[in-house]
Z-matrix of the N, CA and C atoms (Angstrom, degrees):
N
C 1 1.467
C 2 1.531 1 111.04
N 3 1.341 2 117.06 1 -35.80
C 4 1.462 3 120.20 2 -177.99
C 5 1.531 4 111.70 3 -59.08
N 6 1.332 5 115.68 4 -40.86
C 7 1.467 6 119.87 5 -177.98
C 8 1.528 7 110.85 6 -86.32
N 9 1.321 8 116.04 7 -56.09
C 10 1.462 9 120.75 8 -170.61
C 11 1.520 10 113.52 9 -68.14
N 12 1.343 11 117.09 10 -38.83
C 13 1.465 12 119.25 11 -177.54
C 14 1.523 13 112.37 12 -102.16
N 15 1.326 14 117.61 13 -58.05
C 16 1.456 15 119.53 14 -175.51
C 17 1.523 16 111.58 15 -66.02
N 18 1.315 17 117.89 16 -29.41
C 19 1.461 18 120.07 17 174.36
C 20 1.517 19 111.52 18 -60.94
N 21 1.333 20 116.21 19 -40.01
C 22 1.475 21 121.55 20 177.37
C 23 1.528 22 110.40 21 -66.96
N 24 1.331 23 116.35 22 -44.44
C 25 1.467 24 120.49 23 -178.55
C 26 1.527 25 110.90 24 -62.73
N 27 1.337 26 116.43 25 -50.01
C 28 1.464 27 119.61 26 -178.30
C 29 1.530 28 111.55 27 -66.12
N 30 1.334 29 116.82 28 -37.05
C 31 1.458 30 119.99 29 176.82
C 32 1.515 31 111.74 30 -62.99
N 33 1.326 32 116.50 31 -41.83
C 34 1.464 33 121.41 32 178.21
C 35 1.524 34 111.12 33 -64.52
N 36 1.337 35 116.28 34 -44.50
C 37 1.463 36 120.40 35 -179.80
C 38 1.525 37 111.62 36 -63.60
N 39 1.324 38 116.65 37 -32.66
C 40 1.463 39 120.55 38 -178.89
C 41 1.524 40 112.25 39 -73.53
N 42 1.352 41 116.36 40 -41.85
C 43 1.466 42 119.61 41 -171.54
C 44 1.530 43 114.28 42 -96.47
N 45 1.329 44 118.17 43 -24.83
C 46 1.468 45 119.77 44 -175.71
C 47 1.531 46 112.82 45 -59.43
N 48 1.327 47 120.46 46 -45.40
C 49 1.475 48 118.85 47 178.21
C 50 1.534 49 112.71 48 -61.16
N 51 1.328 50 116.38 49 -36.34
C 52 1.467 51 119.47 50 178.96
C 53 1.527 52 110.92 51 -67.37
N 54 1.335 53 116.15 52 -41.12
C 55 1.468 54 120.68 53 179.20
C 56 1.527 55 110.00 54 -65.26
N 57 1.331 56 116.10 55 -44.31
C 58 1.465 57 120.41 56 179.22
C 59 1.526 58 110.85 57 -59.36
N 60 1.309 59 116.12 58 -44.62
C 61 1.460 60 120.72 59 -178.76
C 62 1.526 61 111.55 60 -64.23
N 63 1.342 62 116.24 61 -40.49
C 64 1.458 63 120.41 62 179.15
C 65 1.526 64 111.18 63 -63.69
N 66 1.338 65 115.73 64 -42.15
C 67 1.463 66 120.35 65 179.94
C 68 1.532 67 110.56 66 -68.36
N 69 1.326 68 116.22 67 -39.07
C 70 1.463 69 120.40 68 -177.91
C 71 1.530 70 111.48 69 -61.17
N 72 1.313 71 116.65 70 -33.24
C 73 1.451 72 120.77 71 179.75
C 74 1.525 73 112.69 72 -66.87
N 75 1.341 74 116.22 73 -18.85
C 76 1.468 75 120.02 74 179.35
C 77 1.526 76 111.97 75 -96.31
N 78 1.340 77 115.98 76 6.18
C 79 1.468 78 119.65 77 -175.50
C 80 1.522 79 111.69 78 -68.73
N 81 1.313 80 113.68 79 139.51
C 82 1.464 81 120.62 80 173.05
C 83 1.516 82 108.08 81 -131.65
N 84 1.313 83 118.32 82 144.73
C 85 1.460 84 122.24 83 -177.47
C 86 1.520 85 110.09 84 -110.52
N 87 1.321 86 114.75 85 139.33
C 88 1.461 87 121.15 86 178.62
C 89 1.524 88 109.39 87 -129.08
N 90 1.310 89 115.93 88 151.12
C 91 1.458 90 120.88 89 175.94
C 92 1.517 91 112.46 90 91.33
N 93 1.312 92 114.17 91 -179.76
C 94 1.462 93 120.39 92 -179.52
C 95 1.524 94 110.29 93 -75.51
N 96 1.323 95 116.06 94 172.35
C 97 1.463 96 120.15 95 -179.91
C 98 1.524 97 111.74 96 -62.05
N 99 1.346 98 116.00 97 -35.43
C 100 1.466 99 119.34 98 -179.30
C 101 1.520 100 111.87 99 -70.63
N 102 1.314 101 117.56 100 -43.11
C 103 1.465 102 122.51 101 -174.41
C 104 1.528 103 112.50 102 -108.75
N 105 1.301 104 115.75 103 28.39
C 106 1.454 105 119.22 104 -177.48
C 107 1.529 106 110.08 105 -71.43
N 108 1.316 107 116.97 106 129.76
C 109 1.466 108 122.15 107 178.38
C 110 1.519 109 109.25 108 -113.57
N 111 1.320 110 114.77 109 145.17
C 112 1.464 111 119.54 110 -179.72
C 113 1.522 112 109.20 111 -82.09
N 114 1.313 113 116.37 112 128.42
C 115 1.458 114 121.91 113 176.92
C 116 1.520 115 108.66 114 -130.98
N 117 1.336 116 114.19 115 144.13
C 118 1.457 117 119.42 116 -176.41
C 119 1.523 118 109.95 117 -124.63
N 120 1.311 119 115.69 118 135.97
C 121 1.463 120 120.27 119 175.01
C 122 1.525 121 111.24 120 -77.44
N 123 1.323 122 116.50 121 -19.66
C 124 1.458 123 121.82 122 176.18
C 125 1.525 124 108.75 123 -129.61
N 126 1.324 125 115.72 124 154.67
C 127 1.460 126 120.67 125 178.01
C 128 1.530 127 108.97 126 -130.50
N 129 1.314 128 114.72 127 148.94
C 130 1.456 129 120.10 128 179.47
C 131 1.515 130 111.20 129 -112.00
N 132 1.335 131 115.77 130 161.76
C 133 1.457 132 118.53 131 -177.59
C 134 1.520 133 111.05 132 -150.56
N 135 1.322 134 114.77 133 139.02
C 136 1.463 135 122.84 134 172.27
C 137 1.526 136 107.88 135 -103.31
N 138 1.321 137 116.94 136 125.94
C 139 1.470 138 121.97 137 178.15
C 140 1.520 139 107.95 138 -116.08
N 141 1.328 140 116.46 139 114.72
C 142 1.462 141 121.16 140 178.85
C 143 1.522 142 110.48 141 -113.77
N 144 1.326 143 115.73 142 136.42
C 145 1.462 144 121.42 143 -176.41
C 146 1.520 145 110.30 144 -95.81
N 147 1.315 146 116.11 145 112.39
C 148 1.462 147 121.88 146 170.57
C 149 1.534 148 106.60 147 -95.06
N 150 1.301 149 118.26 148 -126.46
C 151 1.465 150 121.14 149 -178.05
C 152 1.516 151 109.02 150 -172.12
N 153 1.317 152 114.41 151 167.71
C 154 1.463 153 119.96 152 167.26
C 155 1.530 154 108.88 153 -57.38
N 156 1.347 155 115.85 154 -32.91
C 157 1.461 156 121.34 155 179.17
C 158 1.529 157 112.02 156 -80.21
N 159 1.320 158 117.09 157 6.28
C 160 1.455 159 121.73 158 168.91
C 161 1.516 160 110.64 159 -96.89
N 162 1.337 161 115.99 160 0.04
C 163 1.466 162 122.58 161 176.84
C 164 1.523 163 111.75 162 -109.70
N 165 1.331 164 115.86 163 -35.14
C 166 1.462 165 121.61 164 179.61
C 167 1.524 166 109.09 165 -134.92
N 168 1.321 167 115.30 166 149.60
C 169 1.464 168 120.70 167 178.01
C 170 1.526 169 109.93 168 -91.09
N 171 1.332 170 115.75 169 144.23
C 172 1.459 171 121.29 170 -178.15
C 173 1.527 172 109.78 171 -129.21
N 174 1.335 173 117.47 172 141.32
C 175 1.459 174 119.17 173 176.59
C 176 1.528 175 110.95 174 -62.94
N 177 1.322 176 115.84 175 145.02
C 178 1.465 177 125.22 176 -179.89
C 179 1.529 178 112.30 177 78.13
N 180 1.337 179 117.72 178 0.20
C 181 1.457 180 121.08 179 -176.61
C 182 1.534 181 111.94 180 -122.77
N 183 1.324 182 116.94 181 31.16
C 184 1.466 183 119.65 182 -172.33
C 185 1.532 184 112.67 183 -60.38
N 186 1.325 185 117.32 184 -45.19
C 187 1.463 186 120.02 185 -179.44
C 188 1.529 187 110.81 186 -66.84
N 189 1.325 188 115.88 187 -43.24
C 190 1.467 189 120.42 188 178.87
C 191 1.520 190 110.31 189 -64.48
N 192 1.343 191 116.97 190 -43.98
C 193 1.458 192 121.16 191 177.29
C 194 1.528 193 110.77 192 -58.06
N 195 1.334 194 116.35 193 -45.67
C 196 1.461 195 120.46 194 -178.34
C 197 1.531 196 111.05 195 -59.53
N 198 1.329 197 116.47 196 -43.44
C 199 1.467 198 119.79 197 -178.35
C 200 1.519 199 111.84 198 -67.86
N 201 1.337 200 117.27 199 -39.48
C 202 1.457 201 120.07 200 -176.87
C 203 1.531 202 112.38 201 -77.52
N 204 1.344 203 117.42 202 -33.49
C 205 1.463 204 119.70 203 172.26
C 206 1.525 205 109.27 204 -64.46
N 207 1.335 206 116.92 205 -36.49
C 208 1.466 207 121.06 206 179.13
C 209 1.525 208 110.92 207 -65.13
N 210 1.324 209 117.43 208 -41.38
C 211 1.470 210 121.05 209 177.05
C 212 1.525 211 110.21 210 -60.88
N 213 1.315 212 116.08 211 -41.97
C 214 1.462 213 120.53 212 179.20
C 215 1.528 214 111.00 213 -61.57
N 216 1.342 215 117.48 214 -48.96
C 217 1.456 216 120.85 215 -179.77
C 218 1.514 217 112.09 216 -63.22
N 219 1.327 218 116.49 217 -42.17
C 220 1.469 219 121.51 218 179.17
C 221 1.521 220 110.95 219 -61.57
N 222 1.335 221 116.98 220 -45.85
C 223 1.467 222 120.90 221 -175.85
C 224 1.520 223 111.69 222 -70.95
N 225 1.325 224 117.26 223 -40.40
C 226 1.466 225 119.58 224 179.59
C 227 1.530 226 110.91 225 -66.52
N 228 1.322 227 116.79 226 -38.24
C 229 1.461 228 120.28 227 176.41
C 230 1.531 229 110.76 228 -67.11
N 231 1.331 230 116.04 229 -42.93
C 232 1.465 231 121.11 230 178.49
C 233 1.522 232 110.67 231 -59.21
N 234 1.322 233 117.59 232 -42.95
C 235 1.471 234 121.42 233 -179.30
C 236 1.527 235 110.53 234 -60.09
N 237 1.335 236 116.87 235 -43.48
C 238 1.465 237 120.07 236 179.64
C 239 1.526 238 111.21 237 -63.72
N 240 1.328 239 116.29 238 -40.89
C 241 1.462 240 120.13 239 179.02
C 242 1.534 241 111.02 240 -63.97
N 243 1.324 242 116.61 241 -41.76
C 244 1.461 243 120.78 242 179.27
C 245 1.529 244 111.19 243 -66.01
N 246 1.332 245 115.97 244 -37.69
C 247 1.473 246 119.89 245 177.52
C 248 1.529 247 110.60 246 -63.16
N 249 1.332 248 116.19 247 -40.24
C 250 1.471 249 120.24 248 179.54
C 251 1.529 250 110.20 249 -65.05
N 252 1.340 251 116.70 250 -38.89
C 253 1.463 252 121.25 251 -179.28
C 254 1.525 253 112.82 252 -71.26
N 255 1.344 254 116.57 253 -22.61
C 256 1.474 255 121.29 254 -178.26
C 257 1.531 256 110.43 255 50.12
N 258 1.328 257 114.30 256 52.17
C 259 1.465 258 120.26 257 -174.20
C 260 1.526 259 113.10 258 -101.24
N 261 1.329 260 117.04 259 4.98
C 262 1.461 261 119.75 260 179.51
C 263 1.512 262 114.09 261 82.29
N 264 1.346 263 116.34 262 9.38
C 265 1.469 264 121.71 263 178.91
C 266 1.515 265 108.19 264 -124.20
N 267 1.334 266 116.47 265 141.78
C 268 1.456 267 120.35 266 178.32
C 269 1.533 268 108.76 267 -136.78
N 270 1.328 269 115.90 268 -175.51
C 271 1.466 270 120.62 269 -177.25
C 272 1.519 271 110.77 270 -143.69
N 273 1.312 272 115.85 271 146.33
C 274 1.472 273 123.00 272 177.77
C 275 1.514 274 109.14 273 -129.20
N 276 1.326 275 116.06 274 136.46
C 277 1.463 276 121.60 275 175.98
C 278 1.528 277 108.77 276 -102.23
N 279 1.332 278 116.07 277 125.67
C 280 1.461 279 122.00 278 -176.76
C 281 1.522 280 109.90 279 -100.61
N 282 1.348 281 115.10 280 132.61
C 283 1.466 282 120.57 281 178.77
C 284 1.532 283 108.91 282 -123.16
N 285 1.326 284 116.88 283 87.71
C 286 1.466 285 119.23 284 179.55
C 287 1.528 286 111.99 285 -77.45
N 288 1.324 287 114.81 286 148.42
C 289 1.455 288 120.36 287 170.06
C 290 1.521 289 109.23 288 -89.78
N 291 1.318 290 116.61 289 -132.99
C 292 1.461 291 120.52 290 -178.41
C 293 1.517 292 112.20 291 -82.32
N 294 1.316 293 117.40 292 92.31
C 295 1.464 294 122.55 293 179.90
C 296 1.528 295 108.88 294 -92.77
N 297 1.327 296 115.40 295 137.44
C 298 1.465 297 120.64 296 -176.55
C 299 1.529 298 109.98 297 -74.14
N 300 1.341 299 114.80 298 85.76
C 301 1.469 300 121.52 299 178.11
C 302 1.524 301 108.45 300 -131.64
N 303 1.321 302 115.78 301 -170.58
C 304 1.463 303 121.92 302 -178.89
C 305 1.523 304 111.97 303 -95.01
N 306 1.341 305 117.67 304 17.85
C 307 1.457 306 121.34 305 -172.85
C 308 1.527 307 112.76 306 -62.34
N 309 1.320 308 117.37 307 -38.75
C 310 1.470 309 119.70 308 -178.46
C 311 1.517 310 111.45 309 -67.04
N 312 1.329 311 116.11 310 -40.21
C 313 1.460 312 120.06 311 -177.62
C 314 1.527 313 112.69 312 -70.69
N 315 1.336 314 116.75 313 -27.44
C 316 1.466 315 120.13 314 -177.57
C 317 1.520 316 112.78 315 -103.40
N 318 1.343 317 117.13 316 5.11
C 319 1.461 318 120.54 317 -177.48
C 320 1.529 319 111.27 318 -69.31
N 321 1.325 320 114.44 319 148.34
C 322 1.462 321 120.48 320 176.22
C 323 1.516 322 108.89 321 -91.49
N 324 1.324 323 117.11 322 131.00
C 325 1.461 324 121.35 323 -178.30
C 326 1.511 325 111.41 324 -125.04
N 327 1.316 326 115.10 325 169.95
C 328 1.455 327 121.13 326 178.76
C 329 1.521 328 108.26 327 -143.76
N 330 1.330 329 115.77 328 133.18
C 331 1.464 330 119.99 329 -177.13
C 332 1.522 331 112.91 330 -66.94
N 333 1.321 332 118.53 331 -9.60
C 334 1.466 333 120.79 332 -178.84
C 335 1.521 334 112.24 333 -63.36
N 336 1.352 335 117.06 334 -22.66
C 337 1.465 336 118.59 335 -179.02
C 338 1.528 337 111.48 336 -73.22
N 339 1.336 338 117.23 337 -8.90
C 340 1.461 339 119.64 338 174.03
C 341 1.527 340 110.94 339 -62.17
N 342 1.338 341 116.39 340 -25.56
C 343 1.470 342 121.00 341 -179.06
C 344 1.520 343 112.27 342 -65.46
N 345 1.347 344 117.00 343 -21.75
C 346 1.470 345 119.07 344 178.61
C 347 1.531 346 111.01 345 -106.91
N 348 1.324 347 114.97 346 18.33
C 349 1.462 348 119.80 347 173.69
C 350 1.507 349 115.74 348 81.83
N 351 1.330 350 117.60 349 17.23
C 352 1.471 351 121.18 350 178.90
C 353 1.512 352 108.62 351 -107.40
N 354 1.319 353 115.81 352 125.83
C 355 1.454 354 120.49 353 -174.68
C 356 1.523 355 111.66 354 -82.03
N 357 1.321 356 113.93 355 158.31
C 358 1.460 357 121.32 356 176.90
C 359 1.527 358 108.55 357 -126.83
N 360 1.322 359 115.88 358 179.56
C 361 1.455 360 119.87 359 176.50
C 362 1.514 361 113.32 360 95.87
N 363 1.332 362 116.97 361 -170.43
C 364 1.471 363 122.42 362 -175.95
C 365 1.528 364 114.24 363 -56.84
N 366 1.337 365 117.37 364 -39.30
C 367 1.469 366 119.84 365 -179.61
C 368 1.521 367 111.57 366 -65.84
N 369 1.330 368 116.20 367 -38.70
C 370 1.466 369 120.14 368 178.43
C 371 1.525 370 110.50 369 -65.73
N 372 1.336 371 116.36 370 -40.97
C 373 1.467 372 120.75 371 178.24
C 374 1.525 373 110.27 372 -63.79
N 375 1.331 374 116.39 373 -42.68
C 376 1.462 375 120.59 374 179.47
C 377 1.528 376 110.89 375 -63.02
N 378 1.331 377 116.13 376 -39.91
C 379 1.468 378 120.88 377 179.04
C 380 1.524 379 110.87 378 -66.61
N 381 1.341 380 117.09 379 -40.86
C 382 1.460 381 121.61 380 -179.46
C 383 1.521 382 111.01 381 -66.32
N 384 1.321 383 116.33 382 -37.95
C 385 1.469 384 120.88 383 -179.40
C 386 1.528 385 112.38 384 -61.68
N 387 1.339 386 116.93 385 -25.47
C 388 1.462 387 120.58 386 179.78
C 389 1.530 388 112.04 387 -66.48
N 390 1.332 389 116.14 388 -22.71
C 391 1.467 390 120.42 389 179.92
C 392 1.525 391 112.33 390 -86.70
N 393 1.329 392 116.87 391 -9.38
C 394 1.464 393 120.86 392 -177.40
C 395 1.528 394 109.01 393 -92.49
N 396 1.321 395 116.83 394 88.77
C 397 1.459 396 121.83 395 -171.68
C 398 1.530 397 114.39 396 -114.47
N 399 1.320 398 117.69 397 -22.55
C 400 1.468 399 120.66 398 -172.60
C 401 1.529 400 109.85 399 -78.25
N 402 1.327 401 115.64 400 130.87
C 403 1.461 402 120.59 401 -177.24
C 404 1.526 403 111.60 402 -65.46
N 405 1.327 404 116.65 403 131.56
C 406 1.464 405 121.34 404 -176.13
C 407 1.527 406 112.28 405 -65.31
N 408 1.328 407 117.91 406 -35.07
C 409 1.468 408 121.08 407 178.85
C 410 1.528 409 111.26 408 -64.99
N 411 1.332 410 116.38 409 -41.98
C 412 1.464 411 120.04 410 177.26
C 413 1.530 412 110.72 411 -64.98
N 414 1.330 413 115.55 412 -37.17
C 415 1.467 414 119.90 413 177.90
C 416 1.527 415 110.47 414 -61.62
N 417 1.326 416 116.74 415 -40.26
C 418 1.464 417 121.05 416 179.72
C 419 1.527 418 111.21 417 -61.95
N 420 1.334 419 116.85 418 -42.25
C 421 1.468 420 120.10 419 179.10
C 422 1.522 421 111.05 420 -65.48
N 423 1.326 422 117.74 421 -37.42
C 424 1.466 423 121.33 422 178.32
C 425 1.528 424 110.41 423 -64.95
N 426 1.325 425 116.29 424 -39.25
C 427 1.463 426 120.89 425 178.61
C 428 1.524 427 110.67 426 -64.18
N 429 1.325 428 116.89 427 -44.84
C 430 1.466 429 120.68 428 179.20
C 431 1.529 430 111.06 429 -63.22
N 432 1.328 431 116.69 430 -38.73
C 433 1.460 432 120.86 431 178.48
C 434 1.528 433 110.60 432 -65.75
N 435 1.330 434 116.55 433 -38.70
C 436 1.467 435 120.82 434 178.54
C 437 1.523 436 110.78 435 -63.10
N 438 1.337 437 116.48 436 -40.15
C 439 1.466 438 120.49 437 178.56
C 440 1.526 439 110.46 438 -68.97
N 441 1.332 440 116.39 439 -41.87
C 442 1.464 441 120.73 440 -178.31
C 443 1.521 442 112.19 441 -63.64
N 444 1.340 443 116.70 442 -31.57
C 445 1.471 444 121.29 443 -179.71
C 446 1.526 445 111.91 444 -100.62
N 447 1.339 446 115.97 445 8.22
C 448 1.471 447 122.63 446 174.57
C 449 1.529 448 112.61 447 56.67
N 450 1.316 449 116.61 448 47.13
C 451 1.458 450 120.37 449 176.76
C 452 1.524 451 109.85 450 -78.62
N 453 1.327 452 118.03 451 135.66
C 454 1.473 453 119.80 452 178.83
C 455 1.523 454 112.75 453 -69.51
N 456 1.334 455 115.70 454 -32.50
C 457 1.467 456 120.81 455 -177.49
C 458 1.521 457 109.16 456 -139.80
N 459 1.332 458 116.30 457 141.24
C 460 1.463 459 121.13 458 -179.57
C 461 1.512 460 109.59 459 -131.46
N 462 1.335 461 116.22 460 118.99
C 463 1.461 462 122.56 461 176.66
C 464 1.522 463 108.63 462 -99.84
N 465 1.323 464 116.40 463 132.59
C 466 1.463 465 120.31 464 -178.22
C 467 1.527 466 109.79 465 -118.25
N 468 1.337 467 115.44 466 120.53
C 469 1.455 468 121.05 467 178.60
C 470 1.518 469 111.91 468 99.40
N 471 1.328 470 115.29 469 147.67
C 472 1.464 471 119.89 470 179.66
C 473 1.525 472 111.82 471 -64.06
N 474 1.347 473 116.81 472 -32.78
C 475 1.461 474 119.08 473 179.79
C 476 1.530 475 110.90 474 -62.41
N 477 1.320 476 117.07 475 -42.32
C 478 1.464 477 120.56 476 178.20
C 479 1.525 478 111.26 477 -64.39
N 480 1.327 479 116.53 478 -41.69
C 481 1.465 480 120.55 479 -178.07
C 482 1.528 481 111.62 480 -67.72
N 483 1.333 482 116.49 481 -41.43
C 484 1.469 483 120.20 482 -179.19
C 485 1.525 484 110.87 483 -67.84
N 486 1.328 485 116.55 484 -46.89
C 487 1.465 486 120.07 485 -178.00
C 488 1.524 487 110.78 486 -66.66
N 489 1.331 488 117.63 487 -35.77
C 490 1.458 489 120.64 488 176.02
C 491 1.518 490 110.48 489 -63.71
N 492 1.336 491 116.92 490 -40.59
C 493 1.465 492 120.96 491 179.32
C 494 1.529 493 111.07 492 -64.66
N 495 1.334 494 116.44 493 -41.97
C 496 1.474 495 120.57 494 178.62
C 497 1.525 496 109.88 495 -62.09
N 498 1.327 497 116.64 496 -42.18
C 499 1.464 498 120.66 497 -179.42
C 500 1.523 499 111.53 498 -64.95
N 501 1.330 500 116.92 499 -35.85
C 502 1.461 501 120.22 500 -179.72
C 503 1.529 502 111.62 501 -70.73
N 504 1.339 503 115.83 502 -39.26
C 505 1.465 504 120.24 503 -177.58
C 506 1.525 505 111.00 504 -77.01
N 507 1.338 506 116.51 505 -36.63
C 508 1.467 507 121.36 506 -177.87
C 509 1.542 508 109.87 507 -125.16
N 510 1.322 509 117.87 508 68.20
C 511 1.466 510 119.86 509 -173.87
C 512 1.523 511 114.99 510 -62.64
N 513 1.329 512 117.64 511 -27.94
C 514 1.466 513 120.25 512 -177.19
C 515 1.525 514 113.05 513 -94.16
N 516 1.326 515 117.22 514 -20.73
C 517 1.473 516 119.62 515 -173.77
C 518 1.525 517 113.35 516 -125.30
N 519 1.333 518 117.86 517 12.86
C 520 1.465 519 119.28 518 -175.78
C 521 1.517 520 113.12 519 -60.88
N 522 1.333 521 117.22 520 -33.28
C 523 1.469 522 119.80 521 -177.60
C 524 1.523 523 111.24 522 -63.25
N 525 1.325 524 117.16 523 -41.22
C 526 1.462 525 120.82 524 179.25
C 527 1.522 526 110.82 525 -68.69
N 528 1.329 527 116.55 526 -38.78
C 529 1.468 528 120.66 527 179.48
C 530 1.525 529 110.00 528 -64.31
N 531 1.323 530 117.05 529 -46.81
C 532 1.466 531 120.46 530 179.71
C 533 1.521 532 111.33 531 -64.24
N 534 1.328 533 116.41 532 -35.67
C 535 1.462 534 120.36 533 178.22
C 536 1.521 535 110.88 534 -66.85
N 537 1.343 536 116.90 535 -41.08
C 538 1.470 537 120.92 536 178.48
C 539 1.529 538 111.06 537 -64.69
N 540 1.336 539 116.35 538 -40.18
C 541 1.465 540 120.40 539 178.34
C 542 1.521 541 110.50 540 -63.89
N 543 1.343 542 116.06 541 -40.78
C 544 1.471 543 120.36 542 179.27
C 545 1.528 544 110.91 543 -63.69
N 546 1.319 545 116.70 544 -42.95
C 547 1.466 546 120.50 545 179.00
C 548 1.520 547 110.69 546 -63.43
N 549 1.334 548 116.36 547 -42.13
C 550 1.466 549 120.57 548 -179.68
C 551 1.527 550 111.13 549 -64.50
N 552 1.333 551 116.53 550 -41.43
C 553 1.468 552 120.03 551 -179.68
C 554 1.529 553 111.21 552 -64.09
N 555 1.339 554 116.57 553 -34.19
C 556 1.466 555 119.94 554 178.77
C 557 1.522 556 110.93 555 -69.77
N 558 1.351 557 115.99 556 -35.03
C 559 1.468 558 119.41 557 178.57
C 560 1.524 559 111.45 558 -70.30
N 561 1.329 560 116.24 559 -36.95
C 562 1.463 561 120.50 560 -178.05
C 563 1.521 562 112.69 561 -79.65
N 564 1.318 563 116.51 562 -16.41
C 565 1.459 564 120.39 563 -178.53
C 566 1.524 565 109.90 564 -68.40
N 567 1.331 566 117.91 565 125.29
C 568 1.470 567 119.68 566 -179.72
C 569 1.522 568 111.16 567 -64.03
N 570 1.307 569 115.38 568 135.19
C 571 1.453 570 120.28 569 179.52
C 572 1.519 571 110.54 570 -88.82
N 573 1.304 572 114.58 571 144.02
C 574 1.457 573 119.97 572 177.42
C 575 1.527 574 109.46 573 -87.25
N 576 1.302 575 115.06 574 122.92
C 577 1.458 576 119.66 575 179.18
C 578 1.517 577 109.61 576 -93.78
N 579 1.298 578 114.57 577 136.48
C 580 1.456 579 118.66 578 178.26
C 581 1.515 580 110.57 579 -69.43
N 582 1.300 581 115.79 580 137.69
C 583 1.455 582 120.34 581 178.11
C 584 1.519 583 109.28 582 -71.96
N 585 1.325 584 116.77 583 134.59
C 586 1.483 585 118.84 584 178.95
C 587 1.526 586 110.25 585 -63.53
N 588 1.293 587 113.53 586 135.67
C 589 1.474 588 118.63 587 -179.04
C 590 1.523 589 109.89 588 -69.72
N 591 1.305 590 115.12 589 136.36
C 592 1.477 591 119.53 590 -179.24
C 593 1.525 592 109.31 591 -85.51
N 594 1.320 593 117.33 592 134.67
C 595 1.464 594 120.17 593 179.66
C 596 1.515 595 110.76 594 -65.39
N 597 1.333 596 114.82 595 141.65
C 598 1.456 597 120.52 596 -179.56
C 599 1.521 598 110.58 597 -84.11
């Protein structure tokens, strides 16, 4: 929580006043005193990174889920407050799927999840890395485009979009559906057979 959530909160608190002030300096007023509307030649934006796990909960990821759901709630609330203020600044919450980064290798784990049948260690990291397919540079461009077009929420990757859709259609049972799909995919996955050793 200290990094994933409070880091976002403190970062926002540090930069938001500076962004607001910069935008305010570009303000121009049009119309009469009665019907004067605020217009800005420049606009500011807060971009906060949540996760695919800020949309759906996953077993063994309770702490991570809590932090990313918190980022989502904080950013969505912040966006509404900024809209009410009409200060020329807005906010977007980013929900990346499997982005090709070093996150799996640097993730913090705990052997306690072995109790629910989820493995840890090098094999688990190697398995997780297989899901990280989306190019990080392309993800960055998508994030910038989302900010430029003032999108409230930005999903990156087909995995994020599909899982978000499942959660919306089946809000109470999505976890079981995703679990069944995962089990089915493992059954359909071709197994590698070891080659018989040749006698010397």
